[in-house]
Structures are given as C-alpha cells and as structure tokens.
N, CA, C and O atoms as a Maestro MAE file, in Angstrom:
{
 s_m_m2io_version
 :::
 2.0.0
}

f_m_ct {
 s_m_title
 :::
 protein
 m_atom[296] {
  # First column is atom index #
  i_m_mmod_type
  r_m_x_coord
  r_m_y_coord
  r_m_z_coord
  i_m_residue_number
  s_m_chain_name
  s_m_pdb_residue_name
  s_m_pdb_atom_name
  i_m_atomic_number
  :::
  1 25 14.393 -12.396 7.220 1 A "MET " " N  " 7
  2 3 13.628 -11.888 6.833 1 A "MET " " CA " 6
  3 2 11.405 -11.755 6.392 1 A "MET " " C  " 6
  4 15 11.103 -11.943 5.214 1 A "MET " " O  " 8
  5 25 10.909 -11.627 6.824 2 A "LYS " " N  " 7
  6 3 9.398 -12.083 6.557 2 A "LYS " " CA " 6
  7 2 9.328 -11.474 5.700 2 A "LYS " " C  " 6
  8 15 10.182 -10.595 5.580 2 A "LYS " " O  " 8
  9 25 8.061 -11.646 4.434 3 A "HIS " " N  " 7
  10 3 7.630 -11.932 3.575 3 A "HIS " " CA " 6
  11 2 5.990 -11.666 3.928 3 A "HIS " " C  " 6
  12 15 5.412 -12.636 4.418 3 A "HIS " " O  " 8
  13 25 5.072 -10.244 3.686 4 A "LYS " " N  " 7
  14 3 3.931 -9.772 4.229 4 A "LYS " " CA " 6
  15 2 3.117 -9.506 3.464 4 A "LYS " " C  " 6
  16 15 3.770 -9.133 2.490 4 A "LYS " " O  " 8
  17 25 1.622 -9.404 3.106 5 A "PHE " " N  " 7
  18 3 0.571 -8.858 2.632 5 A "PHE " " CA " 6
  19 2 0.030 -7.409 3.297 5 A "PHE " " C  " 6
  20 15 -0.116 -7.071 4.471 5 A "PHE " " O  " 8
  21 25 -0.193 -6.736 2.087 6 A "TYR " " N  " 7
  22 3 -1.012 -5.741 3.050 6 A "TYR " " CA " 6
  23 2 -2.011 -5.275 2.238 6 A "TYR " " C  " 6
  24 15 -1.871 -5.479 1.032 6 A "TYR " " O  " 8
  25 25 -2.872 -4.763 2.573 7 A "ILE " " N  " 7
  26 3 -4.199 -4.235 1.448 7 A "ILE " " CA " 6
  27 2 -4.314 -2.768 1.643 7 A "ILE " " C  " 6
  28 15 -4.945 -2.365 2.620 7 A "ILE " " O  " 8
  29 25 -3.593 -1.653 0.549 8 A "VAL " " N  " 7
  30 3 -3.661 -0.096 0.654 8 A "VAL " " CA " 6
  31 2 -5.182 -0.228 0.256 8 A "VAL " " C  " 6
  32 15 -5.731 -0.799 -0.686 8 A "VAL " " O  " 8
  33 25 -5.813 0.744 1.657 9 A "THR " " N  " 7
  34 3 -7.253 1.500 1.463 9 A "THR " " CA " 6
  35 2 -7.436 2.931 0.352 9 A "THR " " C  " 6
  36 15 -8.149 3.297 -0.582 9 A "THR " " O  " 8
  37 25 -5.800 3.601 1.507 10 A "ASP " " N  " 7
  38 3 -6.564 5.186 1.093 10 A "ASP " " CA " 6
  39 2 -4.483 5.885 1.329 10 A "ASP " " C  " 6
  40 15 -3.628 5.812 2.212 10 A "ASP " " O  " 8
  41 25 -4.595 6.526 -0.168 11 A "ILE " " N  " 7
  42 3 -3.674 7.597 -0.459 11 A "ILE " " CA " 6
  43 2 -3.919 8.576 -0.268 11 A "ILE " " C  " 6
  44 15 -5.065 8.771 -0.675 11 A "ILE " " O  " 8
  45 25 -3.167 10.124 0.498 12 A "GLU " " N  " 7
  46 3 -2.732 10.501 -0.052 12 A "GLU " " CA " 6
  47 2 -1.726 11.334 -0.058 12 A "GLU " " C  " 6
  48 15 -0.788 11.117 0.709 12 A "GLU " " O  " 8
  49 25 -1.712 12.383 -0.863 13 A "THR " " N  " 7
  50 3 0.380 12.668 -2.036 13 A "THR " " CA " 6
  51 2 0.066 14.525 -1.625 13 A "THR " " C  " 6
  52 15 -0.851 15.118 -2.193 13 A "THR " " O  " 8
  53 25 0.766 15.073 -0.826 14 A "HIS " " N  " 7
  54 3 1.350 16.169 -1.053 14 A "HIS " " CA " 6
  55 2 0.802 17.214 -2.067 14 A "HIS " " C  " 6
  56 15 0.321 18.328 -1.860 14 A "HIS " " O  " 8
  57 25 1.073 16.346 -3.535 15 A "GLU " " N  " 7
  58 3 1.124 16.862 -4.694 15 A "GLU " " CA " 6
  59 2 -0.403 16.555 -5.766 15 A "GLU " " C  " 6
  60 15 -0.623 15.376 -6.041 15 A "GLU " " O  " 8
  61 25 -1.181 17.410 -6.205 16 A "LYS " " N  " 7
  62 3 -2.407 16.433 -6.421 16 A "LYS " " CA " 6
  63 2 -2.217 17.240 -8.056 16 A "LYS " " C  " 6
  64 15 -1.659 18.288 -8.381 16 A "LYS " " O  " 8
  65 25 -3.009 16.136 -8.888 17 A "SER " " N  " 7
  66 3 -2.853 16.446 -10.815 17 A "SER " " CA " 6
  67 2 -3.948 15.244 -10.906 17 A "SER " " C  " 6
  68 15 -4.581 14.715 -9.992 17 A "SER " " O  " 8
  69 25 -3.961 15.069 -11.842 18 A "ASP " " N  " 7
  70 3 -4.965 14.180 -12.656 18 A "ASP " " CA " 6
  71 2 -4.108 12.949 -12.950 18 A "ASP " " C  " 6
  72 15 -4.554 11.814 -13.120 18 A "ASP " " O  " 8
  73 25 -2.620 13.368 -12.996 19 A "GLN " " N  " 7
  74 3 -1.484 12.269 -13.526 19 A "GLN " " CA " 6
  75 2 -1.409 11.129 -12.340 19 A "GLN " " C  " 6
  76 15 -1.297 9.904 -12.378 19 A "GLN " " O  " 8
  77 25 -1.505 11.943 -11.425 20 A "ILE " " N  " 7
  78 3 -1.032 11.520 -9.308 20 A "ILE " " CA " 6
  79 2 -2.542 10.641 -8.952 20 A "ILE " " C  " 6
  80 15 -2.512 9.490 -8.514 20 A "ILE " " O  " 8
  81 25 -3.811 11.379 -9.215 21 A "GLU " " N  " 7
  82 3 -4.514 10.777 -9.003 21 A "GLU " " CA " 6
  83 2 -5.377 9.141 -9.627 21 A "GLU " " C  " 6
  84 15 -6.031 8.246 -9.091 21 A "GLU " " O  " 8
  85 25 -4.962 9.411 -10.831 22 A "TRP " " N  " 7
  86 3 -5.233 7.813 -11.505 22 A "TRP " " CA " 6
  87 2 -4.078 6.575 -11.167 22 A "TRP " " C  " 6
  88 15 -4.238 5.355 -11.151 22 A "TRP " " O  " 8
  89 25 -2.851 7.405 -10.904 23 A "GLU " " N  " 7
  90 3 -1.736 6.134 -10.540 23 A "GLU " " CA " 6
  91 2 -2.539 5.955 -9.208 23 A "GLU " " C  " 6
  92 15 -3.232 4.949 -9.055 23 A "GLU " " O  " 8
  93 25 -2.477 6.637 -8.527 24 A "ILE " " N  " 7
  94 3 -3.422 6.529 -6.772 24 A "ILE " " CA " 6
  95 2 -4.560 5.033 -6.940 24 A "ILE " " C  " 6
  96 15 -4.362 3.935 -6.420 24 A "ILE " " O  " 8
  97 25 -5.547 5.367 -7.675 25 A "LEU " " N  " 7
  98 3 -6.514 4.257 -8.054 25 A "LEU " " CA " 6
  99 2 -5.753 3.286 -8.108 25 A "LEU " " C  " 6
  100 15 -5.701 2.426 -7.228 25 A "LEU " " O  " 8
  101 25 -4.792 3.295 -9.545 26 A "ASN " " N  " 7
  102 3 -4.104 2.035 -9.854 26 A "ASN " " CA " 6
  103 2 -3.388 1.146 -8.508 26 A "ASN " " C  " 6
  104 15 -3.381 -0.083 -8.450 26 A "ASN " " O  " 8
  105 25 -2.779 2.099 -7.422 27 A "CYS " " N  " 7
  106 3 -2.010 1.516 -6.180 27 A "CYS " " CA " 6
  107 2 -2.812 0.520 -4.980 27 A "CYS " " C  " 6
  108 15 -2.275 -0.356 -4.302 27 A "CYS " " O  " 8
  109 25 -4.345 0.972 -4.949 28 A "TYR " " N  " 7
  110 3 -5.503 0.129 -4.300 28 A "TYR " " CA " 6
  111 2 -4.786 -0.839 -4.298 28 A "TYR " " C  " 6
  112 15 -3.814 -0.932 -5.047 28 A "TYR " " O  " 8
  113 25 -5.293 -2.155 -3.065 29 A "GLY " " N  " 7
  114 3 -5.182 -3.427 -3.787 29 A "GLY " " CA " 6
  115 2 -3.812 -3.721 -2.451 29 A "GLY " " C  " 6
  116 15 -3.436 -2.971 -1.550 29 A "GLY " " O  " 8
  117 25 -3.343 -5.145 -2.844 30 A "LEU " " N  " 7
  118 3 -2.600 -5.553 -2.500 30 A "LEU " " CA " 6
  119 2 -0.678 -5.718 -3.178 30 A "LEU " " C  " 6
  120 15 -0.034 -5.766 -4.226 30 A "LEU " " O  " 8
  121 25 -0.531 -5.742 -1.823 31 A "TRP " " N  " 7
  122 3 1.153 -5.469 -2.058 31 A "TRP " " CA " 6
  123 2 1.954 -5.790 -0.786 31 A "TRP " " C  " 6
  124 15 1.845 -5.484 0.402 31 A "TRP " " O  " 8
  125 25 3.021 -6.723 -1.704 32 A "GLY " " N  " 7
  126 3 3.736 -8.053 -1.024 32 A "GLY " " CA " 6
  127 2 4.908 -6.643 -0.223 32 A "GLY " " C  " 6
  128 15 4.604 -5.506 -0.583 32 A "GLY " " O  " 8
  129 25 6.229 -6.762 0.851 33 A "VAL " " N  " 7
  130 3 6.665 -6.513 1.583 33 A "VAL " " CA " 6
  131 2 7.311 -7.693 2.471 33 A "VAL " " C  " 6
  132 15 6.769 -8.584 3.124 33 A "VAL " " O  " 8
  133 25 9.177 -7.254 2.175 34 A "LYS " " N  " 7
  134 3 9.711 -8.255 3.165 34 A "LYS " " CA " 6
  135 2 10.880 -7.479 3.907 34 A "LYS " " C  " 6
  136 15 11.838 -6.964 3.329 34 A "LYS " " O  " 8
  137 25 10.671 -7.477 5.186 35 A "GLY " " N  " 7
  138 3 11.281 -7.404 6.234 35 A "GLY " " CA " 6
  139 2 11.450 -8.042 7.069 35 A "GLY " " C  " 6
  140 15 10.815 -9.092 7.158 35 A "GLY " " O  " 8
  141 25 12.871 -7.476 8.538 36 A "ARG " " N  " 7
  142 3 12.528 -8.251 9.928 36 A "ARG " " CA " 6
  143 2 12.072 -8.126 10.936 36 A "ARG " " C  " 6
  144 15 12.274 -8.775 11.963 36 A "ARG " " O  " 8
  145 25 11.043 -6.812 10.646 37 A "ASN " " N  " 7
  146 3 9.834 -6.661 11.631 37 A "ASN " " CA " 6
  147 2 8.958 -5.575 11.289 37 A "ASN " " C  " 6
  148 15 9.280 -4.440 10.934 37 A "ASN " " O  " 8
  149 25 7.878 -6.035 11.432 38 A "GLU " " N  " 7
  150 3 6.367 -4.933 11.169 38 A "GLU " " CA " 6
  151 2 7.194 -3.490 10.899 38 A "GLU " " C  " 6
  152 15 7.103 -2.995 9.776 38 A "GLU " " O  " 8
  153 25 7.868 -2.928 11.760 39 A "ALA " " N  " 7
  154 3 8.181 -1.512 11.416 39 A "ALA " " CA " 6
  155 2 8.739 -1.253 9.986 39 A "ALA " " C  " 6
  156 15 8.424 -0.480 9.081 39 A "ALA " " O  " 8
  157 25 9.842 -2.362 10.169 40 A "ASP " " N  " 7
  158 3 10.569 -2.355 8.640 40 A "ASP " " CA " 6
  159 2 9.566 -2.480 7.397 40 A "ASP " " C  " 6
  160 15 9.763 -1.845 6.361 40 A "ASP " " O  " 8
  161 25 8.394 -3.409 7.584 41 A "ARG " " N  " 7
  162 3 7.927 -3.605 6.324 41 A "ARG " " CA " 6
  163 2 6.992 -2.663 6.302 41 A "ARG " " C  " 6
  164 15 6.092 -3.073 5.569 41 A "ARG " " O  " 8
  165 25 6.718 -1.530 6.757 42 A "GLU " " N  " 7
  166 3 5.590 -0.505 7.148 42 A "GLU " " CA " 6
  167 2 6.025 1.149 6.731 42 A "GLU " " C  " 6
  168 15 5.374 2.168 6.502 42 A "GLU " " O  " 8
  169 25 7.732 0.747 6.779 43 A "VAL " " N  " 7
  170 3 8.785 1.604 6.160 43 A "VAL " " CA " 6
  171 2 9.099 1.526 4.593 43 A "VAL " " C  " 6
  172 15 9.346 2.295 3.665 43 A "VAL " " O  " 8
  173 25 8.950 0.183 4.827 44 A "LYS " " N  " 7
  174 3 9.561 -0.572 2.631 44 A "LYS " " CA " 6
  175 2 7.942 -0.085 2.253 44 A "LYS " " C  " 6
  176 15 8.057 0.670 1.287 44 A "LYS " " O  " 8
  177 25 6.880 -0.177 2.524 45 A "LEU " " N  " 7
  178 3 5.447 -0.223 2.430 45 A "LEU " " CA " 6
  179 2 5.715 0.984 1.656 45 A "LEU " " C  " 6
  180 15 5.912 0.912 0.443 45 A "LEU " " O  " 8
  181 25 5.736 2.236 2.373 46 A "TRP " " N  " 7
  182 3 5.522 3.494 2.147 46 A "TRP " " CA " 6
  183 2 5.866 3.861 1.531 46 A "TRP " " C  " 6
  184 15 5.105 4.390 0.720 46 A "TRP " " O  " 8
  185 25 7.752 3.971 1.240 47 A "GLU " " N  " 7
  186 3 8.846 3.620 0.511 47 A "GLU " " CA " 6
  187 2 8.096 3.342 -1.251 47 A "GLU " " C  " 6
  188 15 7.695 3.919 -2.262 47 A "GLU " " O  " 8
  189 25 8.269 2.283 -0.742 48 A "LYS " " N  " 7
  190 3 7.437 1.065 -1.926 48 A "LYS " " CA " 6
  191 2 6.362 2.146 -3.733 48 A "LYS " " C  " 6
  192 15 6.534 2.380 -4.929 48 A "LYS " " O  " 8
  193 25 5.253 2.410 -2.486 49 A "VAL " " N  " 7
  194 3 4.035 3.321 -2.579 49 A "VAL " " CA " 6
  195 2 4.459 4.615 -3.449 49 A "VAL " " C  " 6
  196 15 3.889 4.960 -4.484 49 A "VAL " " O  " 8
  197 25 5.614 5.306 -2.823 50 A "GLU " " N  " 7
  198 3 5.875 6.629 -3.219 50 A "GLU " " CA " 6
  199 2 6.959 6.665 -4.561 50 A "GLU " " C  " 6
  200 15 7.259 7.624 -5.272 50 A "GLU " " O  " 8
  201 25 7.518 4.955 -4.631 51 A "GLU " " N  " 7
  202 3 8.377 5.303 -5.546 51 A "GLU " " CA " 6
  203 2 7.672 4.426 -7.143 51 A "GLU " " C  " 6
  204 15 8.227 4.042 -8.173 51 A "GLU " " O  " 8
  205 25 6.044 4.386 -6.607 52 A "TYR " " N  " 7
  206 3 5.153 3.751 -7.715 52 A "TYR " " CA " 6
  207 2 5.036 4.859 -8.513 52 A "TYR " " C  " 6
  208 15 5.346 4.998 -9.696 52 A "TYR " " O  " 8
  209 25 4.277 6.079 -7.283 53 A "LEU " " N  " 7
  210 3 3.594 7.306 -7.767 53 A "LEU " " CA " 6
  211 2 4.702 8.767 -8.342 53 A "LEU " " C  " 6
  212 15 4.587 9.661 -9.181 53 A "LEU " " O  " 8
  213 25 5.950 8.267 -7.147 54 A "GLY " " N  " 7
  214 3 6.678 9.280 -8.495 54 A "GLY " " CA " 6
  215 2 6.510 10.152 -7.550 54 A "GLY " " C  " 6
  216 15 6.521 11.222 -8.158 54 A "GLY " " O  " 8
  217 25 6.307 10.455 -6.043 55 A "THR " " N  " 7
  218 3 6.194 11.490 -5.131 55 A "THR " " CA " 6
  219 2 5.615 11.116 -3.611 55 A "THR " " C  " 6
  220 15 5.144 10.089 -3.121 55 A "THR " " O  " 8
  221 25 5.898 12.541 -3.079 56 A "LYS " " N  " 7
  222 3 5.849 11.859 -1.487 56 A "LYS " " CA " 6
  223 2 4.195 12.068 -0.862 56 A "LYS " " C  " 6
  224 15 3.370 12.979 -0.787 56 A "LYS " " O  " 8
  225 25 4.303 10.597 -0.473 57 A "LEU " " N  " 7
  226 3 2.900 10.822 0.341 57 A "LEU " " CA " 6
  227 2 2.498 12.150 1.749 57 A "LEU " " C  " 6
  228 15 3.215 12.517 2.680 57 A "LEU " " O  " 8
  229 25 1.542 12.444 1.490 58 A "ALA " " N  " 7
  230 3 0.758 12.286 2.990 58 A "ALA " " CA " 6
  231 2 0.339 11.688 4.502 58 A "ALA " " C  " 6
  232 15 0.482 11.846 5.714 58 A "ALA " " O  " 8
  233 25 -0.367 10.781 3.339 59 A "SER " " N  " 7
  234 3 -0.811 9.449 4.489 59 A "SER " " CA " 6
  235 2 -0.733 8.240 3.250 59 A "SER " " C  " 6
  236 15 -0.557 8.234 2.032 59 A "SER " " O  " 8
  237 25 -1.011 7.074 4.501 60 A "LEU " " N  " 7
  238 3 -1.263 5.628 3.484 60 A "LEU " " CA " 6
  239 2 -1.991 5.371 4.591 60 A "LEU " " C  " 6
  240 15 -1.812 5.895 5.690 60 A "LEU " " O  " 8
  241 25 -2.832 4.547 4.305 61 A "THR " " N  " 7
  242 3 -4.153 3.735 5.281 61 A "THR " " CA " 6
  243 2 -4.348 2.760 3.919 61 A "THR " " C  " 6
  244 15 -4.782 2.849 2.771 61 A "THR " " O  " 8
  245 25 -3.470 1.342 5.209 62 A "TYR " " N  " 7
  246 3 -3.814 0.236 4.921 62 A "TYR " " CA " 6
  247 2 -4.525 -1.078 6.010 62 A "TYR " " C  " 6
  248 15 -5.311 -0.720 6.888 62 A "TYR " " O  " 8
  249 25 -4.245 -2.266 5.888 63 A "GLU " " N  " 7
  250 3 -4.453 -2.976 6.447 63 A "GLU " " CA " 6
  251 2 -4.009 -4.569 6.291 63 A "GLU " " C  " 6
  252 15 -3.658 -4.641 5.113 63 A "GLU " " O  " 8
  253 25 -3.877 -5.645 6.781 64 A "SER " " N  " 7
  254 3 -3.300 -6.945 6.724 64 A "SER " " CA " 6
  255 2 -3.529 -7.372 6.270 64 A "SER " " C  " 6
  256 15 -4.702 -7.534 6.605 64 A "SER " " O  " 8
  257 25 -3.168 -8.527 4.582 65 A "ASN " " N  " 7
  258 3 -4.010 -9.199 4.211 65 A "ASN " " CA " 6
  259 2 -5.275 -10.135 4.941 65 A "ASN " " C  " 6
  260 15 -5.000 -10.500 6.084 65 A "ASN " " O  " 8
  261 25 -6.550 -10.540 4.446 66 A "LYS " " N  " 7
  262 3 -7.381 -11.400 5.131 66 A "LYS " " CA " 6
  263 2 -8.318 -11.962 4.041 66 A "LYS " " C  " 6
  264 15 -8.279 -11.339 2.980 66 A "LYS " " O  " 8
  265 25 -9.032 -12.867 4.091 67 A "PRO " " N  " 7
  266 3 -9.634 -13.174 3.471 67 A "PRO " " CA " 6
  267 2 -10.717 -12.521 2.401 67 A "PRO " " C  " 6
  268 15 -11.607 -11.905 2.988 67 A "PRO " " O  " 8
  269 25 -10.829 -12.522 1.038 68 A "HIS " " N  " 7
  270 3 -12.146 -11.639 0.490 68 A "HIS " " CA " 6
  271 2 -13.004 -11.790 0.922 68 A "HIS " " C  " 6
  272 15 -13.113 -13.016 0.953 68 A "HIS " " O  " 8
  273 25 -14.582 -10.994 1.740 69 A "ALA " " N  " 7
  274 3 -15.734 -11.284 2.445 69 A "ALA " " CA " 6
  275 2 -16.680 -12.140 0.942 69 A "ALA " " C  " 6
  276 15 -17.662 -12.847 1.169 69 A "ALA " " O  " 8
  277 25 -16.254 -11.944 -0.235 70 A "LEU " " N  " 7
  278 3 -17.208 -12.927 -1.113 70 A "LEU " " CA " 6
  279 2 -16.752 -14.274 -1.540 70 A "LEU " " C  " 6
  280 15 -17.412 -15.255 -1.881 70 A "LEU " " O  " 8
  281 25 -14.935 -14.019 -1.403 71 A "THR " " N  " 7
  282 3 -14.740 -15.509 -1.858 71 A "THR " " CA " 6
  283 2 -13.884 -16.415 -1.302 71 A "THR " " C  " 6
  284 15 -13.301 -17.347 -1.857 71 A "THR " " O  " 8
  285 25 -13.843 -15.947 0.238 72 A "ALA " " N  " 7
  286 3 -13.869 -16.787 1.497 72 A "ALA " " CA " 6
  287 2 -14.978 -17.751 2.104 72 A "ALA " " C  " 6
  288 15 -16.178 -17.499 2.210 72 A "ALA " " O  " 8
  289 25 -14.450 -18.669 2.401 73 A "PHE " " N  " 7
  290 3 -15.599 -19.815 2.723 73 A "PHE " " CA " 6
  291 2 -14.656 -20.595 4.134 73 A "PHE " " C  " 6
  292 15 -13.447 -20.763 4.294 73 A "PHE " " O  " 8
  293 25 -15.809 -20.929 4.959 74 A "LYS " " N  " 7
  294 3 -15.792 -21.846 6.140 74 A "LYS " " CA " 6
  295 2 -15.418 -22.767 6.365 74 A "LYS " " C  " 6
  296 15 -15.596 -23.247 7.485 74 A "LYS " " O  " 8
  :::
 }
 m_bond[295] {
  # First column is bond index #
  i_m_from
  i_m_to
  i_m_order
  :::
  1 1 2 1
  2 2 3 1
  3 3 4 2
  4 3 5 1
  5 5 6 1
  6 6 7 1
  7 7 8 2
  8 7 9 1
  9 9 10 1
  10 10 11 1
  11 11 12 2
  12 11 13 1
  13 13 14 1
  14 14 15 1
  15 15 16 2
  16 15 17 1
  17 17 18 1
  18 18 19 1
  19 19 20 2
  20 19 21 1
  21 21 22 1
  22 22 23 1
  23 23 24 2
  24 23 25 1
  25 25 26 1
  26 26 27 1
  27 27 28 2
  28 27 29 1
  29 29 30 1
  30 30 31 1
  31 31 32 2
  32 31 33 1
  33 33 34 1
  34 34 35 1
  35 35 36 2
  36 35 37 1
  37 37 38 1
  38 38 39 1
  39 39 40 2
  40 39 41 1
  41 41 42 1
  42 42 43 1
  43 43 44 2
  44 43 45 1
  45 45 46 1
  46 46 47 1
  47 47 48 2
  48 47 49 1
  49 49 50 1
  50 50 51 1
  51 51 52 2
  52 51 53 1
  53 53 54 1
  54 54 55 1
  55 55 56 2
  56 55 57 1
  57 57 58 1
  58 58 59 1
  59 59 60 2
  60 59 61 1
  61 61 62 1
  62 62 63 1
  63 63 64 2
  64 63 65 1
  65 65 66 1
  66 66 67 1
  67 67 68 2
  68 67 69 1
  69 69 70 1
  70 70 71 1
  71 71 72 2
  72 71 73 1
  73 73 74 1
  74 74 75 1
  75 75 76 2
  76 75 77 1
  77 77 78 1
  78 78 79 1
  79 79 80 2
  80 79 81 1
  81 81 82 1
  82 82 83 1
  83 83 84 2
  84 83 85 1
  85 85 86 1
  86 86 87 1
  87 87 88 2
  88 87 89 1
  89 89 90 1
  90 90 91 1
  91 91 92 2
  92 91 93 1
  93 93 94 1
  94 94 95 1
  95 95 96 2
  96 95 97 1
  97 97 98 1
  98 98 99 1
  99 99 100 2
  100 99 101 1
  101 101 102 1
  102 102 103 1
  103 103 104 2
  104 103 105 1
  105 105 106 1
  106 106 107 1
  107 107 108 2
  108 107 109 1
  109 109 110 1
  110 110 111 1
  111 111 112 2
  112 111 113 1
  113 113 114 1
  114 114 115 1
  115 115 116 2
  116 115 117 1
  117 117 118 1
  118 118 119 1
  119 119 120 2
  120 119 121 1
  121 121 122 1
  122 122 123 1
  123 123 124 2
  124 123 125 1
  125 125 126 1
  126 126 127 1
  127 127 128 2
  128 127 129 1
  129 129 130 1
  130 130 131 1
  131 131 132 2
  132 131 133 1
  133 133 134 1
  134 134 135 1
  135 135 136 2
  136 135 137 1
  137 137 138 1
  138 138 139 1
  139 139 140 2
  140 139 141 1
  141 141 142 1
  142 142 143 1
  143 143 144 2
  144 143 145 1
  145 145 146 1
  146 146 147 1
  147 147 148 2
  148 147 149 1
  149 149 150 1
  150 150 151 1
  151 151 152 2
  152 151 153 1
  153 153 154 1
  154 154 155 1
  155 155 156 2
  156 155 157 1
  157 157 158 1
  158 158 159 1
  159 159 160 2
  160 159 161 1
  161 161 162 1
  162 162 163 1
  163 163 164 2
  164 163 165 1
  165 165 166 1
  166 166 167 1
  167 167 168 2
  168 167 169 1
  169 169 170 1
  170 170 171 1
  171 171 172 2
  172 171 173 1
  173 173 174 1
  174 174 175 1
  175 175 176 2
  176 175 177 1
  177 177 178 1
  178 178 179 1
  179 179 180 2
  180 179 181 1
  181 181 182 1
  182 182 183 1
  183 183 184 2
  184 183 185 1
  185 185 186 1
  186 186 187 1
  187 187 188 2
  188 187 189 1
  189 189 190 1
  190 190 191 1
  191 191 192 2
  192 191 193 1
  193 193 194 1
  194 194 195 1
  195 195 196 2
  196 195 197 1
  197 197 198 1
  198 198 199 1
  199 199 200 2
  200 199 201 1
  201 201 202 1
  202 202 203 1
  203 203 204 2
  204 203 205 1
  205 205 206 1
  206 206 207 1
  207 207 208 2
  208 207 209 1
  209 209 210 1
  210 210 211 1
  211 211 212 2
  212 211 213 1
  213 213 214 1
  214 214 215 1
  215 215 216 2
  216 215 217 1
  217 217 218 1
  218 218 219 1
  219 219 220 2
  220 219 221 1
  221 221 222 1
  222 222 223 1
  223 223 224 2
  224 223 225 1
  225 225 226 1
  226 226 227 1
  227 227 228 2
  228 227 229 1
  229 229 230 1
  230 230 231 1
  231 231 232 2
  232 231 233 1
  233 233 234 1
  234 234 235 1
  235 235 236 2
  236 235 237 1
  237 237 238 1
  238 238 239 1
  239 239 240 2
  240 239 241 1
  241 241 242 1
  242 242 243 1
  243 243 244 2
  244 243 245 1
  245 245 246 1
  246 246 247 1
  247 247 248 2
  248 247 249 1
  249 249 250 1
  250 250 251 1
  251 251 252 2
  252 251 253 1
  253 253 254 1
  254 254 255 1
  255 255 256 2
  256 255 257 1
  257 257 258 1
  258 258 259 1
  259 259 260 2
  260 259 261 1
  261 261 262 1
  262 262 263 1
  263 263 264 2
  264 263 265 1
  265 265 266 1
  266 266 267 1
  267 267 268 2
  268 267 269 1
  269 269 270 1
  270 270 271 1
  271 271 272 2
  272 271 273 1
  273 273 274 1
  274 274 275 1
  275 275 276 2
  276 275 277 1
  277 277 278 1
  278 278 279 1
  279 279 280 2
  280 279 281 1
  281 281 282 1
  282 282 283 1
  283 283 284 2
  284 283 285 1
  285 285 286 1
  286 286 287 1
  287 287 288 2
  288 287 289 1
  289 289 290 1
  290 290 291 1
  291 291 292 2
  292 291 293 1
  293 293 294 1
  294 294 295 1
  295 295 296 2
  :::
 }
}
C-alpha cells in the first residue's frame, strides 16, 4: 500500500450549520491516505473527511501535495 498526501482546498456538505462551517475550515490543508491505487486512496480520503466532519459530503476538491510557493527553493 502506498501512502500519499493530498491538499484539500474546498469542501461542500449537504448539511449546513455554523459548527460544520467551522469544521470545514479546519479540514483545509494536508491529509495523508494509504491505499492500493489512486482510486482507493481517493475513496479513503473522502471517507476520512466525512468521518472528521460527521456528515456526508456533497463535494471535495483536492490536489496532490506540492512544495509551497513561499518555502520551496530550486
């Protein structure tokens, strides 16, 4: 199983509340997931974020981990 990191950039849920909005803000950033292939890791990422929020997701936007523009060097 390969361990890969993703940067979560946007989350939408079916349920709306101030508490969920606060939790969504805490979800943005780096998440690590293990899986056999890319599809397996994507499903596990979705499940991890749903578990953290305690509600079902409407959408999840993420990108592969990459060096930060301000801290990376050539």
